[in-house]
C-alpha positions in Angstrom: -72.9 -43.7 -88.2 -76.1 -45.9 -88.0 -76.0 -49.3 -86.1 -77.2 -50.7 -88.9 -74.1 -49.3 -91.4 -71.9 -50.8 -88.7 -73.1 -53.9 -88.6 -72.8 -54.3 -92.1 -69.2 -52.7 -92.8 -65.8 -54.7 -92.3 -64.2 -54.0 -89.1 -61.1 -52.5 -90.8 -63.2 -50.3 -93.5 -61.7 -46.8 -93.4 -64.9 -44.4 -92.1 -65.9 -41.5 -93.9 -68.7 -39.0 -92.6 -71.3 -36.9 -94.3 -73.5 -34.4 -92.4 -76.1 -34.9 -95.2 -78.4 -36.9 -97.0 -77.1 -35.8 -100.1 -73.6 -36.0 -99.0 -73.7 -39.8 -98.1 -76.0 -40.6 -101.1 -73.1 -38.9 -103.4 -70.4 -41.0 -101.8 -72.5 -44.6 -102.6 -73.0 -43.5 -105.9 -69.1 -43.1 -106.7 -68.6 -46.4 -104.9 -67.1 -45.1 -101.1 -69.2 -47.8 -99.4 -72.4 -48.3 -97.3 -75.1 -45.7 -96.2 -78.5 -45.8 -94.9 -80.8 -43.9 -97.5 -84.2 -43.2 -97.9 -86.1 -45.8 -100.2 -87.0 -43.3 -102.6 -83.3 -42.2 -103.5 -82.0 -45.7 -104.0 -84.9 -46.8 -106.1 -84.4 -44.0 -108.5 -80.6 -45.4 -109.0 -80.3 -48.7 -110.7 -76.3 -48.4 -109.6 -77.2 -49.2 -105.4 -77.9 -52.5 -104.2 -80.2 -52.7 -101.3 -78.7 -54.7 -98.8 -81.6 -55.4 -96.3 -85.6 -54.3 -96.6 -86.6 -50.9 -95.0 -86.5 -50.5 -91.1 -90.2 -49.4 -90.4 -88.5 -48.2 -87.0 -86.6 -45.4 -89.1 -89.4 -44.1 -91.1 -90.4 -40.4 -90.3 -93.2 -37.7 -91.7 -92.0 -35.7 -94.6 -92.9 -31.9 -93.4 -92.9 -28.9 -95.8 -91.8 -25.8 -94.6 -90.6 -22.1 -95.7 -89.4 -19.2 -93.9 -91.9 -17.2 -92.0 -91.0 -14.2 -94.5 -92.3 -15.8 -97.5 -94.9 -18.8 -96.0 -97.6 -16.8 -97.3 -96.6 -15.5 -100.2 -98.4 -16.8 -103.3 -95.6 -18.6 -104.8 -95.3 -20.7 -101.9 -99.2 -21.3 -101.6 -98.7 -22.8 -105.3 -95.8 -24.8 -104.8 -97.2 -26.4 -101.7 -100.4 -27.0 -103.9 -98.7 -28.4 -106.7 -96.2 -30.8 -104.7 -98.5 -32.2 -101.7 -100.9 -34.0 -104.4 -97.8 -35.7 -106.0 -96.3 -36.6 -103.2 -99.0 -38.3 -101.2 -99.6 -40.1 -104.8 -96.3 -40.8 -105.8 -96.0 -44.0 -103.8 -93.4 -43.4 -101.6 -93.1 -45.0 -98.2 -94.0 -41.6 -96.7 -97.0 -41.1 -94.8 -98.7 -38.4 -92.9 -98.1 -38.6 -88.9 -100.8 -37.5 -86.8 -99.0 -34.3 -85.6 -97.9 -33.0 -89.1 -99.9 -29.6 -89.5 -102.1 -29.4 -93.2 -100.0 -27.0 -95.8 -102.7 -25.2 -95.8 -102.5 -24.1 -91.6 
């Protein structure tokens, strides 16, 4: 459980743990409780309420990966070519770190 969630929850609140972001998202959407989620998930769901502004320390780079057996396939290449400019121009708070390799590498 994140420190942010612990600070916001009541002392006697029940705790449910999810091992995926989608699991946390589903729990929050059904009204089970609080979770720290990526902004793009909450911003696209009008039923969720942001409790505080995003913490820049939690930003991470987005990596697009493919299994080694298929990473050079035409389909994977076509998908990366299609989705990369859309992610970059989406306005989401996802940035390219200095250690991230180009999709074509």
